[in-house]
C-alpha positions in Angstrom: 10.9 9.6 10.4 13.2 12.7 10.8 15.6 11.9 13.8 16.5 14.4 16.3 20.5 14.7 16.7 22.7 16.4 19.2 25.5 18.7 18.4 28.8 17.0 19.6 31.1 19.2 17.8 31.4 21.1 14.7 30.0 18.3 12.5 26.7 17.8 14.2 27.0 14.1 14.7 24.1 12.0 15.9 24.4 11.1 19.4 23.5 7.3 18.3 27.1 7.0 16.7 28.8 6.6 20.0 30.1 3.2 20.7 30.5 0.2 18.7 27.4 -1.4 16.9 27.9 -4.6 19.0 27.9 -2.4 22.3 24.7 -0.6 21.3 22.9 -3.8 20.4 23.8 -5.5 23.7 22.6 -2.3 25.5 19.3 -2.4 23.5 19.0 -6.1 24.2 19.6 -5.6 28.0 17.0 -2.8 28.0 14.5 -4.9 26.1 14.9 -7.7 28.8 14.5 -5.1 31.7 11.3 -3.8 30.1 9.8 -7.3 29.3 10.2 -8.2 32.9 8.9 -5.0 34.6 6.8 -3.1 32.1 3.7 -5.6 32.1 3.4 -5.4 35.9 3.2 -1.6 36.0 0.7 -1.3 33.3 -1.6 -3.7 35.0 -3.0 -1.0 37.6 -5.5 0.7 35.3 -6.8 1.0 31.9 -3.8 2.0 29.5 -5.8 3.4 26.9 -7.7 1.6 24.0 -7.2 -1.9 24.9 -7.5 -3.3 28.5 -4.6 -3.6 31.0 -2.1 -6.3 29.5 -3.0 -8.9 32.5 -6.7 -8.7 31.5 -6.0 -9.5 27.8 -5.9 -13.0 26.3 -2.5 -14.6 27.0 -1.9 -15.0 23.2 -3.3 -11.6 22.3 -1.2 -10.1 19.4 -1.5 -6.6 17.9 -0.5 -6.1 14.3 1.3 -3.1 13.3 1.9 -2.8 9.6 5.0 -1.2 8.3 5.7 0.6 4.9 5.3 -2.1 1.8 2.7 -4.3 0.5 0.5 -6.4 2.6 -2.0 -9.2 2.2 -4.4 -10.1 4.9 -7.6 -12.1 5.6 -10.2 -10.6 7.9 -12.1 -13.1 9.7 -15.5 -12.6 11.1 -16.6 -13.3 14.6 -19.7 -13.0 17.0 -20.3 -9.6 18.6 -20.2 -9.3 22.3 -22.1 -6.9 24.7 -20.0 -3.8 24.2 -20.3 -3.5 20.5 -22.2 -0.1 20.0 -23.4 -0.9 16.4 -24.2 -4.7 16.3 -26.4 -6.7 18.7 -24.7 -9.3 20.9 -24.4 -12.7 19.1 -24.6 -11.3 15.5 -21.9 -12.0 13.1 -19.7 -8.9 12.4 -16.3 -8.5 10.9 -15.0 -5.6 12.7 -15.5 -3.3 15.7 -16.1 0.2 14.5 -15.7 2.8 17.3 -15.0 6.2 18.1 -11.8 7.0 20.0 -10.3 10.2 21.4 -6.6 9.7 20.6 -4.8 12.0 22.7 -6.0 12.4 26.4 -4.3 13.6 29.4 -0.4 14.3 29.9 0.7 10.9 28.5 -1.6 11.5 25.4 -3.3 8.1 25.7 -6.3 6.9 23.4 -9.7 6.4 25.3 -13.0 5.0 23.7 -15.5 7.7 23.3 -18.1 7.3 26.1 -20.7 8.7 23.8 -20.5 5.4 21.7 -22.4 3.9 24.7 -24.9 6.8 25.0 -23.0 8.0 28.2 -21.8 11.6 28.7 -18.1 12.1 27.6 -16.1 14.8 29.2 -14.1 15.3 25.9 -17.2 15.7 23.8 -18.8 18.1 26.5 -15.7 20.4 26.3 -16.0 20.3 22.6 -19.5 21.4 22.5 -18.7 24.0 25.1 -16.0 25.7 23.0 -18.3 25.4 19.9 -21.3 27.1 21.7 -19.0 29.7 23.0 -18.3 30.7 19.4 -14.6 29.4 19.2 -13.2 28.8 15.7 -13.4 25.4 14.2 -9.9 24.7 14.5 -10.3 25.0 18.3 -13.1 22.3 18.8 -12.9 20.1 15.7 -9.6 18.2 17.0 -11.8 17.1 20.1 -14.1 14.9 17.8 -13.4 11.2 18.4 -11.6 9.6 15.6 -13.5 6.8 13.7 -11.5 3.5 13.8 -12.3 -0.2 13.4 -10.7 -3.2 15.0 -10.2 -6.4 13.0 -9.2 -10.1 13.6 -6.7 -10.5 10.8 -4.6 -13.3 9.5 -1.4 -11.8 7.9 -0.4 -13.5 4.8 2.8 -11.2 4.1 5.1 -14.2 4.9 5.4 -17.5 6.6 6.5 -15.7 9.8 3.7 -13.4 10.1 1.1 -16.3 9.0 2.5 -18.5 11.8 1.4 -15.9 14.5 -2.3 -16.7 13.8 -4.9 -14.4 14.5 -3.7 -10.7 15.3 -5.6 -7.7 16.2 -5.5 -4.6 14.1 -7.0 -1.3 14.9 -6.8 1.4 12.3 -8.5 4.9 11.2 -11.5 4.2 8.9 -9.7 6.6 6.3 -7.0 4.1 5.8 -9.1 1.0 5.3 -12.9 0.6 6.4 -14.0 3.3 3.9 -12.1 1.3 1.1 -13.7 -2.1 2.2 -17.2 -0.6 2.2 -16.8 0.5 -1.5 -15.0 -2.7 -2.4 -17.7 -4.9 -1.0 -20.6 -3.7 -3.1 -20.9 -4.9 -6.5 -22.2 -2.9 -9.3 -25.3 -4.5 -10.8 -25.3 -3.4 -14.6 -28.2 -3.7 -16.9 -29.1 -7.2 -17.8 -27.7 -8.7 -14.6 -30.0 -10.9 -12.8 -31.8 -9.3 -10.0 -31.1 -12.3 -7.8 -27.2 -11.3 -7.8 -26.3 -10.4 -4.3 -24.7 -7.1 -4.7 -22.5 -7.7 -1.5 -19.0 -9.3 -1.3 -18.7 -11.2 2.0 -14.9 -10.8 2.2 -14.8 -11.8 5.8 -16.5 -15.2 5.1 -14.1 -18.1 5.7 -14.6 -20.0 2.6 -12.6 -19.5 -0.5 -15.5 -19.3 -2.8 -17.2 -16.5 -1.0 -14.6 -14.8 1.0 -11.9 -12.5 -0.2 -8.3 -11.7 1.0 -7.5 -8.0 1.1 -4.4 -6.5 -0.4 -3.0 -3.0 0.0 0.4 -1.1 0.3 1.5 1.4 2.8 3.7 4.3 1.3 6.0 6.1 3.5 5.6 9.9 3.9 7.4 11.8 1.2 8.4 14.6 3.5 8.1 16.0 7.0 5.1 17.7 6.2 3.2 14.9 4.7 1.9 11.4 6.2 2.1 7.8 5.0 -0.4 6.7 2.6 -2.7 3.5 2.3 -3.0 2.7 -1.5 -4.1 0.0 -3.9 -6.8 -1.5 -2.0 -8.3 -4.6 -3.7 -9.9 -8.0 -3.2 -7.8 -11.2 -4.1 -9.4 -14.6 -4.7 -8.3 -17.2 -1.9 -6.8 -20.3 -3.1 -8.3 -22.2 0.0 -10.6 -21.8 2.9 -9.3 -20.1 5.9 -8.3 -22.9 8.3 -10.4 -23.8 11.3 -7.8 -23.0 13.8 -7.8 -19.3 12.6 -11.6 -19.3 12.4 -12.0 -20.6 15.9 -9.2 -18.5 17.4 -10.7 -15.1 16.7 -11.1 -12.5 19.5 -14.6 -11.0 20.5 -13.1 -7.5 19.9 -15.5 -5.4 22.0 -14.3 -7.6 25.0 -10.6 -6.3 24.5 -11.3 -2.6 24.5 -11.0 -0.6 27.8 -14.3 1.4 28.7 -13.1 4.1 31.4 -15.1 5.7 33.9 -16.3 9.4 33.3 -14.3 10.5 36.1 -11.2 9.1 35.0 -11.2 10.6 31.6 -12.3 14.0 32.9 -9.5 14.1 35.2 -6.9 13.2 32.8 -8.5 15.6 30.1 -8.2 18.4 32.5 -4.6 17.7 33.3 -3.6 17.3 29.8 -2.3 19.9 27.2 -5.4 20.1 25.2 -5.5 23.9 25.8 -2.3 24.1 23.8 -3.4 21.6 21.2 -6.6 23.4 20.5 -5.2 26.9 19.7 -6.0 28.1 16.2 -3.6 25.9 14.0 -1.6 28.0 11.3 0.0 26.8 8.3 3.2 28.1 7.0 1.3 30.6 5.0 0.0 32.2 8.2 -3.6 31.2 7.7 -5.7 28.7 9.4 -5.8 25.0 7.9 -9.6 25.4 7.3 -9.2 28.7 5.6 -6.2 27.3 3.4 -8.5 24.2 2.4 -11.4 26.7 1.5 -9.0 28.7 -0.8 -7.7 25.5 -2.3 -11.2 23.8 -3.0 -12.8 27.2 -4.2 -10.6 27.1 -7.3 -12.0 23.7 -8.1 -14.9 23.2 -10.8 -18.0 21.5 -9.4 -17.0 18.2 -11.1 -13.6 18.2 -9.6 -14.9 19.1 -6.2 -17.5 16.2 -6.4 -14.4 13.8 -7.5 -12.6 15.1 -4.4 -15.7 14.4 -2.2 -16.0 10.9 -3.3 -12.1 10.2 -2.7 -12.8 11.5 0.9 -15.8 9.3 1.4 -18.2 12.3 1.5 -22.0 11.2 1.1 -23.1 13.6 -1.7 -26.6 14.6 -1.3 -28.8 16.3 -4.1 -28.6 19.6 -2.5 -24.8 19.4 -2.6 -24.8 18.7 -6.3 -27.0 21.8 -6.7 -25.1 24.0 -4.2 -21.2 24.3 -4.4 -21.0 26.1 -1.1 -22.7 23.1 0.7 -20.6 20.7 -1.2 -17.3 22.7 -0.1 -18.3 22.7 3.5 -18.7 19.1 3.6 -15.3 18.4 1.8 -13.5 20.8 3.9 -15.1 19.4 7.1 -14.0 15.8 5.9 -10.6 16.9 4.9 -9.8 18.4 8.4 -11.1 15.1 9.9 -8.7 13.0 7.9 -5.8 15.2 8.3 -6.5 15.0 12.2 -6.7 11.2 11.8 -3.4 11.0 10.1 -1.7 13.2 12.6 -3.1 11.1 15.1 -1.7 8.0 13.4 1.7 9.6 12.9 2.0 10.8 16.5 0.8 7.6 18.0 3.5 5.5 16.2 6.5 7.7 16.2 6.1 10.2 19.3 7.3 9.8 22.8 4.3 10.5 25.2 6.7 11.7 27.7 8.7 14.0 25.4 11.9 12.0 25.2 13.8 11.1 22.0 11.7 8.4 20.2 13.9 5.7 18.9 16.9 6.9 21.0 16.0 6.9 24.6 14.3 3.6 25.2 15.1 2.4 28.7 16.7 5.5 29.9 14.1 7.2 31.7 11.9 6.1 34.7 8.8 7.0 32.5 9.7 4.1 30.0 8.5 1.6 32.6 4.9 3.1 32.2 4.9 3.3 28.4 2.5 0.9 26.5 4.6 -2.1 25.6 3.8 -1.9 21.8 5.0 1.6 21.6 7.9 1.1 23.7 9.0 -2.1 21.5 8.7 0.1 18.5 10.9 2.9 20.1 13.6 0.4 21.2 13.8 -1.3 17.9 14.0 1.8 15.9 17.0 1.9 13.8 
């Protein structure tokens, strides 16, 4: 992440260089102690975004935030609760797939899209109004909910992570779920028995039937790119998932915060969405959508089909015959993927109050209202 610096003379030194390392570490520790004592009390008033207020979550609740590097996890199945929009209550599932409006209101908090529960959603209503008014796609596309999935995971990266037990991981579908869906379906080659089950039940707890998932996160290569999730693959397990983990899963749909319509509308109307939804322009001076169309128009149909598959676009027979239809679908998916990556990057490395992320932890009154996980990353930023 590119760090903001302050000019303190002709050399342009970082403001973080002041004081000895010992002094800075002591200050950071004191700030952490203060935040741990006060922060949870202040976030208990109302929903803090995607998950319920801290005091309403299980006492041992832990959220996993993977960093750059290689990872190995087990995704553990559980029974769905009453708030899963796709799976009936009591049925076995491996993750909660749900739409989320990632940046709502002045604090740019994530909120579950109420449309997931067949209820009116003020953000979706605003998007439809802009679309019907003939506004450019760059204006209303950012108001679509981001497709995300929440998993119960056992992290096998190292002993320390494994000892934490079951952790909760929520991530954009583009980074994980779309890869799992591809990996979990076997290709039945000619001559194979029709009785062979084409599905791989990776979340099943036994070593025989289940699979661990390996992947790698690569850091962004420049200011204008985003981190990448690569190398997704299944790994055979050496042993069954222990009963303490299988019995320690969370009913994930019971952890999410479902806001009231008026709450979301009030925050959305107060937010800076009118600035965010202006036509985005690239360095070349044209909209992102136009630039993508220009880029994909130079591709052959074969290469465009390959790109569509990489993006997870479902290719219909009409698309195979009509390159324009195929290009529309590829551009639309590419715009959504870019938006998801922007949301992910901002969620991880941006201060919702406009202060210097990684530098100003504990220095402002608003720090007490910051979600704990985000504040902890800010305070621990090197």
